[in-house]
N, C-alpha and C positions, 0 to 999 in steps of 0.2 A: 448819409454815406457811412455812418458808424454801424448801420444794421444791414447785414447781407440781404441781397435782393430776394433769395429764396425764403428767408425768414419773413420778410414783408408779405410775400405771397401767402405763406402759411398762416400769418396772423389774420389776413383778410378772409381766408377760408374759414378760419376758426370763428370769426365774428359772424359769418353767414350761417354757421352751424352751432349757434350758441347753446342749443339744447343738447348737443353731444358732449360726452365727458372728455375732460382734458386733465393733463398731469402737470406736475410742477418740478421738473428736474433742472432745466436750463431756463435762460431768460425768456425764451419764446414760449415756454410751457405754462400750463395753468397751475394754480396753487394746489397744494397737497389735499386740501379739503375736497377738491373736485376729483382728483385722481383716486382718492381713498374711497369714494362712494359711487362713482359712475364708471361704467366700462367703456373701452375704446370703440370708436368707429374707425373705418379705414382712414378717414381724413385726419383724425386726431393722432392716430398711430403714426401716419406718415409724417406729420409735423414733429412728433416726439423723436423719432428715430433720426430724422434729418437734423434736428437740433442737437442731438447727441453727437452726430458726426461733425457738425460745425464747431461745437464747443470743446470736444475732446478728440481732436484728430490724431493725437498720439496713441490712442487706444481703440478708437471706433472707426470701422469702415462699414458702409451700408451698400449692399449690392442687391440686385433683383435676381431671384432664381427663375423668373418667368412671370407670365400674367395669367389671371383667372379668365374665365369665359367672358366676363364683362370688361376685360382689359385692365383690371386692377393689378398693381405690382405685388409680387410676393417677396416682401423685403426680408433680407437676411442681415442681421446685425452681427458683424464679425468683431469680437472683442479680444484684445491681447495687447501686451506692451510691444508695439511695432518697432520700437527702437532696438529690439533684440530679435535677431533672426532665429535664435535658438536659445536653449537654456544656458545658464552661466557655465556649465560644464561642457558645452559644445554639443550635447545631444539634442535631438529634435524635440520640440514642444509636444505636449499631450494634446489630443484633439477631442473635443466634446460637441455633440450635435443635439440640439433641442428644437422641437417645434411645438406649436400650439394652434388651436383654432381649426382642426379638421372639421369639427361640427360647429356651424356658425352660432348655434344657440348655447354652446357650452362656454360661456364667457369666463368663468373662473379659471379654466385651463389656459385660456389666452392671457389672462392677467397674471397667472403664475409664471408663465414664460417672460412676461414683461418685467415682473418684480425680480426675477433672477438676473436679467440683464441690468436692471437698475441697481441692484446690490453691488455688483462688481464695478460698474461705472462710477457711481457715487462714492463707493469705498476707495477706489483708486484716487479719485479727486481729493478725498479727505485724508489720504495717506494711511488708510487702514492696512495694517500689516498683512492681514489675511487675504484681502482683495489684491493687494500689490503682489504678494507671493504667487497667487493663482495666475494672474495675468503675465507674470514673468516666465511662467513655466507651462502655460496652457493657452490654446486658442479655443474660444467659445464661439460657435456659429449657431445663432438663434433665429429661426423663422417664427416670429411671434404670432403671425396671423396667416395661416395657410389658405383659409376659405373666407376671403374678405367679402365676397358677394353674399354668402350665407350669413356672415356676421351682421351685415348691415340690415338684413331682412329678418334677423332673429330666427333663421331657419337652420335646421340640422344639415340639410343637403346643399349642394351647389345649385347652379341655375339650370342644370339638366336633371335636377331631382335625383341625383346620385349621392349615396352615402360614400363619401370619399374614403373612409376607413374600412371599406370593404372592396376597394378598387385596386389594391396592390397585387403584383404578380407573384403571389405566394399562396398556393392552395386556393386561388380564386375560384368561386363557383357562382353560377347564376341563381342558385337556390337561395343565396343570401338576399335579404330585402334590399332593393335598390343598389345592387352591386355594380351597375353599369352594363354596357354592351360587351365588355371584355376587360381583362386586366389593363390598367393604365389607359382606359378610354377617355379619361378626363385630364385636361391640361394641368390641373392643380397637382394631381398625384404624379403625373409624368415629370413635371418640373422638379418636384421634391426628390424623386428617385434620381434624376439626372444630376441634381446638385450633390447628392450623397456620392454618386459615382465619380464626379469630377473633383470634388473638394474634400471628401470625408473618408477616403479609403483607409486612412490610418487611424480613424477614430476608435476610442476604447470605451465610449459611452454614448448611448442615444436614448433620450427621454422624450416621449410624445405625450402632450398634456391634454386631459379631457376633464369632464365633469359628469357625474352620474351616480357613482357609489364610491365611498372613501376607500381607496386601495392603492397600493403600489404593486402593479401586476407585471410579472415577467412571462416569457414564453412558456408553454405555447397557448394559443387560443383555438387553433384548429383541432387539437387533440388533447386528451387528458394526460398524456405522457410527460414525464419531467424532462426538461431540457438537458442536453449533454453536459452542460456546465452547471449542473444543479449545486455543486459544492460552492461555486462562487455566489450564486444567488442566496443560498442558505447562510453563507457568511455575512452577506450584506444585511439580510433579514435579521440575523441575531444581533448584529451591531446596532442597527437602528432601534431594535427593541430594548437593548441594554442602555443605550446612550441618548436616545431622542424621545421616542414615544412607544411604550410597550403595547399600546392599543391599535396602532396602525397595522391593518392587514397587509402582509407582504407574501404573495403566493402566486402559484400558477394561474394565469388568466382564465383558462378554461373552467377551472373549478371556482376561482374567486369572483369572476363576473358571470360569464356564460360563453358557450362555444361560439367562436367567430372565425371567419375565413377572410383572407385577403387584407389583413391589417398591416399598418406600417410597422407595428412592433414585431410581428412575426417575420416581415420582410427584412427588417433591419438585422435581425438575428440569423434567420435562415438563409438569406442571400448575401448580405453584406458582412455578416460575421461579428457584428457588434454585440456587447452586452446591452440589452434593451429593456426599457420599462415603459409601461403605460401608467401615468400618474393621474388617477381619477381623484380630483381634488375635493369633492364634496358630494353628498347625496341630494343636495338641493341646488337649483339654478340660482344665479346671481341676479337680483332684481335691481333696477335703477333706483338710486336714492336710498339704498339700504343704510341703516343706522350704524351697523358694525363696519369698522374700517377694514379695508382689504388687507393691509399689512398685518392686522391682528387675526383676521379670519384665516389667512394663509401662512401664519407664522411657523407652524409645525412643518408644513410642506416646504417652506423656504429653507428651514434647517435641514431637512432631508436632502434637498437639492445641493446645499453647500457641502454636506458630507459626501455626496456622490461625486461632485466636481473636484473637491479638494483631494480626494483619494483615488482619482482616476488612474494614477500610475499603477495601482495594485490590481486593476480590473483585467488583467491578462497574466499569462505566464511570463516570468522574467527569469530566465535561467542564468545562473552565475557559476562559471566553472572555477572552483578554487584551486584545483590541481589537475594536471593532465600528464600522465606517465605513458610514454610511447615505448613499448618493449618489443622484443623480437617476434613474439607470437600474438601479443594482445595490446590493446590500448585501454588503460584504466583512467577514468576521470571521476572526480568528486564534483557533483553538481548540486547546487542549491536553487530552489525555486522561490524567489523572493516575492512573487506575486500570489494572489489569491485564486487564480485559475490554473487548472491542470493542463498539461499538454500530453497528447497520446502517441505522437509519432515524431519524436525528436531524433536527429541523427547527426553524426559528426562528419564534416566534409573537409577534404584537403585539396588545396589548389596551389598552382605555381605562382610565381611573382607577377605573371601577366594575367592572372585570374582564370586560367584554364583549369577545369575540374579534373582532378586526377584520381580521386578515391572518395568513397563514402561508406560509412558503417551501416550495420543493420539498425532498425528503429528501436527506440526505447522510450519509456514513459517517465514523467516526473510529476508527482502529485503536487497540488497546491500547498504552498507554505511548508515545503518538505525538503529534505536533503537525501541524496542517494549516492551510492558508489556504483558506477556502471562499468562492467567489463565487456569489451568488444573485441572481436577477432580483428587482427591487423593484416590478415591475408590480402595480398596484392597491394599493400601500402608501400610505396617507395618514396623516401624523403628526397627532396631536391633543395638546392640552394634558394633561399628566399621563400620557401614554401609557407603556406598559411593554413592554420586550422580554424574552422568556423563551426558554430552550432547552427543547425538548420531546423526550425520547428515552427509549429503553428501557435498563435497567441492563446488559443483556447481549444477545447475539445471539439466543438462543433465543426463539421466538415468545411463550412464556408469561411472559417477564421483565416485571417491574413497570415501568410508565411513570412518569417523573418530570418535573416542570416546575420549572425553576430560573431565578429572575430574574437578569438581567444588570445589574450595578451601573451606574448612570448615569455614573460616573467612567470607565467603559471605552468610552463612546460618543463618536463623532465624527460630526457631521452635515455633509455636503459638499453644497453647492448649486452650481448652474451658475456662479454668480459667484465661488465659492471655488476652483473647479477649472478649469484651463485646458483640460482634456480632457473635461469633463463636458458634452458637447454634447446638445442636445435630439434626441429621436428623429427629428424632421422634418429637422433639419440633417444628421444622419448618413445618413438615407435619400437626401437630395439628393446628398450626396457619393458614395454608393454608386452611384446611378443615373447620375450624370454620369461616373463612372469607367468603367462598363461600355462605353459607346459609344467612349470614348477607347481602351480596350484593343482594341476591334474595329477601329478605324482603324489602330492600330499594327500589329495582326496583318496587315491588308491590305497595309500598307507593307512588312512583312517578307517577305510572299509575293512581292510584286513585286521586291523586292531579290534574293530567291533566284532568281527567274526571270531577272533580269538577269545574275546570276552564271553561270547555266547558258549563256546566250547568248554571254557574253564568252569562253567557253572556245575555244581555237584548234581543237580537234578536235570534230567533231559525232558524237555516239554516240546512235543511236536508242534511245528508251526511258529515257534517263538522267534526264530531267526528271520523268516520272511516278514513277520510283523514289525520287528525292530528295523529291518531295512526300509520298509515302506515308511515308517515313522521318521527315520533319518532323511529320506527323500523329501517328505513333506516339509520337515523343518528347514532343510536347505532351500527349497523353493520359496517358502515364505520369507527366508532370510534375504533372498534376492529382491523380493517385492518390497520389504521394509527398507533395504538399502536404497533401492530405486526411488522410493517415496522421499526418504531423507535427502538424498542428493538433489532430486528433481525439485521438490518443494522449495528448498533453500534458494536455488538459483532462479527459479521461476518467479519467486517473490521479488527479486531484484529487477528482473526484466519487466515486471508489471509496475515498477516505480517505487517499491518499498525501500525506505532508508535502511542502513546497516543495522540500526537498533531494532527496527521492525522485523528484519530477517532473524535476528537473535531471538526476539519475542516469539516469532512463529515456530522456531525450533523448539522452544520451551513449551508452547501449546501442544505440539505434536507428541513430544515425549510424555507430558502429563496425560494427554489423551490416551496414549498406549498403556500407561500404568493403570488408569481408571478402567480401561477396557479389560485388561488382564484380571483385575480384581473381580469385576462383574462377571466375566465368563467363568472364572474359577468358582465363584459362589454358586452360580447357576448349575455348573457341572456337579458340584458336591450335592446339590439338592435334587436335581432331576436327571443327571447324566447327559445324554444327547450330545456328546462331544463331537462326534463325526458330523452330525447335522449342523452344529454351530460353525465348525470349520468350513464346511462346504458353502453354507449360506453366506458367511462373511466373504468368502472368496468371490462369489458371484456379485455381491454388492460392490466389491472393489473394482471389478471389470467395468461396471456401469459408471462408477465415479471417475475412473481414468478416461473414459470416453467423453465426459462432460467438462473436465477441467479446462481444456483449451479455449472454451467459450466463456469462461468466467472472468469478471474484473477482479481487481485486487481484493476487496473486502469479501465478496462471495468465495473467492478462492481460499482465503485464509480460513474461513468458517468450514467450508466442505472438506478441505484437506485436514483440518484438525479432527473432524468427525471420522475421516478415513483412518487417521492415526489411531483413534480410539478402537476402531474395528480391528486393527491389526494386532491388538493385544491378545487376540484369540490364539496366537501361536504358542502361548505358554501352556495351553492344554496339552500339547504334544510332550512337553517336558514332564508333566505329571504322569503321562502314560508310560514313559520309559521306566519310571521308578516302580510301576506295577508289573512291567515285563520282567525286570530284574530286581526284585525286592531285596536281594542280598548284595547287590552291587549298584546301589543308587548313585554314589559319587562318580563311579567310572562311567555309567550310562549317561548321566547328565553332562559330564565333561565331553563325551563323544558327540552328544547332540549339539553342544555349543561349537565344537570343532567343525562339524559339518556345516552348520549355519553360517559360521564366520568365513569358511572357505568359499562357499557360494557367494557370500556377500562381497568377498574381495574380488571375485570375478566381475560381479555387478558393478562395483565401483570403478574397476578398470575400464569398463565399457561406457559408463554413464557420461563421463565428461566428454569424451569424443563424440558420442551420439548426440548429446544435447547441443554441443557447440557447432556441429556440422549439419545436423538435421532437425534440431528443434525438439519441441515437446512431444510430438507424435512418435518419434523414434524411441524415446525412453518409455513412453506409455506402452508402445508395442512390445518391448522387451519385458516390461513388468507384467503385461497380460499373458505372455507366454509362460512366465514363471507361475502365475496364478493357475493357469490351466494344468500345468505339471503337478502343482500342489493338490488340485482337486483329484487328479488321477491317483496320486499316492494315497490320499486320505480314503478314497473309495476302496482301496485294497487293504487298508489297515484292519486287522482282525478277521480277514476272510478265512484265515485258518487258525485263528486263536481268539475266541469270542469273550472269554471271561473278563478280561480287564476293560472292555469297551461297553459292557452292559450298563444300562441305566442304573444308577444307585441313588437312593434317597437316604439322607441322614435320619437318625432316629428322631422320633417325635419330640423328645425333650431337647434335642440339639438344634432345632431349626432356628436359623439366624434371623429370619424376617427381613425387614428393611432397615434395621438399626445398624448404621455403619460402625458403631462402637463395638458391636459383637463380632464384626468381621475380623478384628485383630485379637480376638479372645480364643485361646487354645487350651487344651488340657495341660500341656507343659507350659511352664512360666518362661521358657527361654525364647520362643519366637518373637515377642514384642522387643526384647532386648537386642536380638540379632537384627531386627529391622531398624532399630535406632542407629546401630553401627553402620548398616548399609546406607541409611539416609545421610549420615554425617560425611560419608565418603562421596556420595553421589552429588551433593550440593556443589562443592568446588569443582568436581568433574564436569558438571553441566556448565559452569561459568568459564572454566579455563580450557579443559580438554576438548570439549565439543566445538569451541570457537577457535581453536588453535590452527586448523587448516587455513582459515581466512587470514589469520595473523601471519602465517608462513608465506602466503602470497604477497602480503604487504611488504615483507622484508626481502622479497626477491625471487621467491619460487613461483613460477607460472602455474596456471591451472592444470595443464597437462601433466606437469611433474608432480603436483600435489595429489592428483588422482592416483599416480603410481605410488606415491609415498603412503597414501591411505591404504592402498591395496597391500603394500609391503607390511604395514603395521598389522593389518588383519591376518595376513598370512603368517607372520611371526607368532601371533596370538594363537592361531590354529594349532600349531605344533605343540605349544606348551599347554593349551587347554586340553588337548587329548591326553596329556600326562597328569593334568591337575587332579583328576579323580583318583588316580593312583597315589599321589602325594597325600590327598585328603584321607584315603583309607589307611595309608601307612603311618602318617604322623598326626592325623586328627584334623578334621576340617577347621576347628577353631584355631589351631596353631598356624595352619596355612593362611587363614584369614588375617592373622596378626602380621605374619611375615610379609604378605602381599601388601597390607596397608602401609607398613613401614617403608617398603621399597617404593611403592606407587606414590605415596604422599611426599616422600623425600625427593624423588626425581622431579615431580611437578612443582614443588616448592622452588627448586633451583631454576626450573623453566620460567616460573613467574618472576623470579628476581631478575631474569635476563641472562641469556646465554648467547654465545656466537651462533651464527645462523646454522651451521652444520650440526653443532651440538644440540641445538633446539630441535632440528629435524630428527636427530638420533633418539632424543627422549620420546618423541612422538611414536617412533617405530618400536621401541622396547615393549615387549608383550607382557606386562605385569597385570593388566586389568583382568585378563581371563581368569587368573587365580582367585581374584576377588569374587567374580561372578559364580564360578563353580563352587567355591567353598561356602558362599552364603546360600546358594541353592541346596547344597548338600546338608548344611546345618538345618535349614527349614524342613527338608525332607526327613532328616533323622528325628526331629523333635515335633513331628506332627503325626497324627494317626491317619490311617487309610481314608477315613471319612473326611479328614481335613486337608488331604494332600493337594487337591486342585487349587483350593483357596490359598494354601501355604505357598505353593510355587507361584501362583498369580500375585500374591502380596509381595513376595520377594522382588518380582519384576516391577510391580507397581511402585514400591518404595524407591527402587533404583530410579525409575523414570520420573517419579514425583520430585525426588531430590534434584535430578538433572534439570527438571523444569524450573524448580526454585532457583537453581543456579543460573539458568539462562535468563530468568527474570532479574536476578541480581546484576547480571552482565548487561542486560537491556537498560536497566536504570542507570548504571554506571556510565554506559556509552552515551545515553541520552543527555546526561549532565556534561560529560566530557566533550560532546559535540558542540557545546556552546562556548568552549574555551578556544584559545588559539593553538592548542596542541595539535601536532600532526596526527594522522590516523594510527601510525605505529605507536606513538607516545600514549594515545588514548588507550590502546590495547594494553600497553605496559602497566599503566596505573590501574586499570580495571582488573588485570590479572593479580596484581600484588594485594588487592583487597581480600583475596581468598586464601592467602597464606595462613592466617590464624585458623581458618576452617580445616585446612589440611592437617595442621598440628593437632586440632581437637579430635579429629577422626582417629588418629593414631592412639591418642589417650583412651578413647572409648573402646577401641578394639582391644587394647591391653587390659582394660578393666573387665571386659567380657571374658577373655581367655583366663584371666586370673580367677574370676568367680567360678567359671566352669571347672577349672582345675581343682579348686578347693572343694566343690561339690563332689567331684569324682573321687577325690581322696577320702572325703568323709564317707561316701558310699562304700568304698573298699574296706574302710575300718569297721563300719557297721557289719558288713558281710563277714569280715574276718572274725569279729567277736561272736557272731551268730553261729559260726562254723565250729563244731566240737573238735577238739584236738585229740 
């Protein structure tokens, strides 16, 4: 009576099959010496799993998923701490599915499934912390022996001579050897799939165990393409290699084993949406009576299984909203993905207290192990009493991945109304501001053109065709300015939509500006050597049209790379600035100032349109506007020089002045001043890249919505246009070096105050004040004055390159600062404050360097005057 009737039956059966291997877990099982050296038959496995259930009812349930062709049960061992319906925090337990024995003669795979179950059962019984923790938080469902008929006959196939691992309904084909009469033609595979559908919908790991070649293989088998969740699989691979065994192959099954169709692995991933693996345990079959113990032979494999099971929580996207701000026109949320899988189509949903769906946002992506700030339109969102925000997303990127909806705690919500936020203007107010700004820009453009015409008339010499050529050059520069602004605006926001974190957005801006600077230098050097400026301008414009057409089809990383290359190509616009100094050799400063004025005026119009277009119509609308600007630029460039040929003819520097490919010679000039000027430009550009270029995002965080900041940016450029048009005049009258110093002092002083922290409207005012244009025009004028005609394209290109390189370094500094500050408990606004303040010493340094430059130039000028005076007879 002390021995359960079922165990007595099992003992009799075991005695009848004494030649079959047995194990030693419970009292009815065989000693370890048998288990470690012989593999299971159906009867000994039945005895073992039923003994587990009898001896450990608190953690083991044994159920049948169905029967084989010969009526043998397909036992599933369900292992968990059944005294707990959920985890201690009330959330659902993780789900893991494992099967073995698809191929009856691959006994090591079956034994690894058995050893995995044994580890957690015996560990729980022994009080092992690792096993106890897993079973308190996880359900393990393990079908140790799927093909019992084939197992007992030591046959790969089932009793219908079908390869069961070619019989699943995923890219099944009759061209596979022994794949059956059709998908799921065999009861063994049909039962396995039905069990998954009935019990394992929520699983986040499926491992199917085989023997044949040592590998942990992930999808796909039917194609050599990488799975959609390749980042997850590569993370697992790298961790296994770093912490368990560097020699275990972990790779795509198609390449790592051989092409296969209709496998349980591909079915589990492609249909059920699980992360799946085929664990091929060895390249040799397991022979009866082997001298090496099973637990030793499969020790690495068991360690890998423990790693996969214990970390199953991470094998999906797990979005955690740290803050959600609901504004008048937009919803902003900071969301972190704590899992190692990405999600490609998350959205924010809003429901009433009864669960009725009232609103949902557009989709956004969040990459694995990443954080991002997402800005969504709140159009048609109406808040109600007791309303609930939820995140709706798929666990993984694969289309079949399970959808989840997770409520966002009320404590994470902030509601911002127009009265709360200085920048949350009504759509009508923003529209009025936008509409009133457009005619103002048009009026200023008309004024600039008249000023340019007056410049031409004021020249002492009359050159036929000079004015039309200048006009076409202005038109080309303005059109390219619209393209560059579109790229800047579009690339920044599209990076966020693709799931890039705020720090990555900052880095991307830095990559683009550095690329533009490198491009400007390369184009200028080529132009000095070979000419062909019109050809380079038109060729680059055509390339940009192609790039705009392919951007919408790119993922995050390809988009970052291609858009950076595009930024480099846009550096070609600096060739136009060197052209105008040749059109007006006696009015270099004024002509450069007017070029900047036109470029910035068109850019301000582009900024005004970009935010609205991108928010309402997406990527294609902004791309379309940019392509229109490119076409206009091409038409203008084609007309440059049609009536004035001299300055666009190809020029080659003298033989002794060829620069070659040595970058050190690129900053070498006949005058000693250009490198010093570039140093001052660099010192100002670095803190500008860190603070100024990132200030629009900061202004949005402190309460100005996107629509208003687009107007603000437009105003800032518009104000700059007016003063830039006069900057050349000031440079001519007072000296470009003096203008550079005054502008540096004003600019750095204002932005130092901004970095220290100002009230919201004062911060916005600093952004609008148009000081930077004086720095640009004065530095370009100085480079033009201190370079020869043969050096002119390179000099102007280097001025831009240095500015953009400095801004790129500044954004890299900002990126590093934000990456560190994102790990703290500081709010996003506080993170910006501290990152800005790091740049105050750089602002002060730039003023000092500008002062030193002007002081030395002044001394040299006075010395030259004295020498000339002494040489002049009285």
